[in-house]
N, C-alpha and C positions, 0 to 999 in steps of 0.2 A: 793739194788744189792746184790743178793744171792751170796753165796760163802764165802771164808774167804782170807784175806791178808796175805800172807807168805813171801813176800819180799817187801822192800822199796829201790829205788835206788835214791840217792842225785846227782844231775847234777849240777856241779859247774863249773867255769872258771878253765882252765888248770893251769893258773898262774894269779897272780894278782899284780897290781901295779907296779910303775916304774921300781921295781928291780925284777920282775917277781917271786915273792915269791910262795911258794906253800901252802899258806894259804887256807882253805877253805871258800869260797864266794858262797854259795848254791843258785842257781836261781830256780831251779824246783826240784820236786819230781815224780818219776813215781812209783806207787803202782801196784804189781802185785796181782790180785785177781784170785784165782783158782778157777774154777767152773767144768763144763764139758769139758771146754777149758780155755786157758790163757786169761785174760781180763787186759788190760792195762789202767790206770787212771793217767792223768799228772795233775800236780798242779803248778803252778807259785807261788813263795814264796814272801810274802810282796806286795808292790805297784807295782811289776813287772806285776802282774796280773790286775791290776786296770783299767777298761774299754776295756779289751780283750775279745773277743768271747769266750765262754766255750768251751772247746774241750770235745766232746763225748768220752766214753770209746771205746777203739779199741780191736777188737778180730779179729785175722787174720785166712784166710783160713789154713787148716791142711798142712804141707808140709815144713814150715819153723822151725827152732829151736828156742826156746825162747831168745837166744842170738840174733839171726839175727832179730826177731820182735822187741826186745828192742831196737836194733840200728836204725832201722827206725823209731820207735816212738820218739825216742830222736831227732833225724834229723829233723823229721817234726814238732814235738809238741813242744819242749823244744827250740831248736836252730833256728826252722823255716827257714830253709836253703832253698832259693828260687829254687836252681837246683834240690834239691831232691823232693819239692813240685811240681815242674813242671813235673819231671819225673812219680811222682804218680799220677798227673793230666792226664797224657797220659794214665794211666791204668785204670783211672775212679775212683781212690780213694781219691780223693780230693774234696771238695764242698766249695762253696763261702759262707761267713758268711756275714750276712747283718746287716747294722745299726753300724759299728763299725769302723768310720774314724779314720785314722791315724795309724791303726794297719794291720798287714799281715791279709788279709780277707779269706786266704787259711786255711781250717780245714781237718786233716785226716778223712775220714769218709769211713768206709768199710761197704757198705751195706750187706744185707742179701742175695743179688744176689752173692757178691763174698764170704761171710762167708763160703758157702757149695761147692764152686768151686773149679777149679784147682789151685794148688800152684802158688803163684805169680812168676814173672821171679827173679832171685837171682841178677841179676845185680843191682836191687834197694838196696839190701844189702851194696854190694861192693862200690856204689857211696856214701850211706849214711855214711858208716865207713870212707872213704876217706875225705869226706867233714866235720867231725867233729872229728876225731882222734886227731888233733892238737889243738882243742880250748875246749874240754870239760875233765873234770875229773869226774869220776864217784865214788860213795861210795856205794857199795852194802851191805845192812844191811838185813841180814836173821832174819825173825821174827819167824819162826819155823825151826827146824832142817830138816825137810823133805821137805821143799820147792823146787819146782820143778826148781827153779833157784839156783841150787847148784853148785858143784865145776866144773862140766863139762861145765856149761854156763861160769863160772868165766874164765876158760881157754879159751873158745871160744871168749869171748869178747876181751880178752888180744891179741889172735891171730891175730885179726883185727886191732890191733895197738892202742886200747883204754888203757887208764891209769885208772885202776880199784883198790881202796882200798876196803879190804874185813873186813865186821863186823859180827859177830854173836850176837844176842841178847841174852842175859842170864838174867834170873830173878836174881834180887838183893838177895845176901847171897848163891847162888850157884855157886860152882866152877865146872870145868871140871872134877875133879876127884872124884865128889859126885856121 
């Protein structure tokens, strides 16, 4: 895949254990590849992905912000929320995976037909945000200072009610004052 990775989003549980601690328990990562458009790649962590159908990289039609795209990707690919998948399926954005018994068989699939078309309805973003805001915690790791998933996207993610921690990757030995 040509392009470069500029941001990584860790997707974990909002809280863990019987006392609802805020410890990180990362279940998925979502990587932003910047090409001529944003491409999202999701990866389950450890045994969570064993036997799951592979998720194709997702590139959305122009018209949504990166934060809106990320919210839908997390709801569909990391959380696999059935209500979100059903709404996406109604828009022709979900395909059935074959040969993976015992796993959600629906995969987010944005074909070239959609990729150059009209923007998708924003109600999909609101639905996705509502369904995931109380169950996931996000860690935004900026791999490059000039990532498109910058401060504006961070503010927008939080405006949808998502809990987002912000981290900036900095090479060892460098400080902000250098």
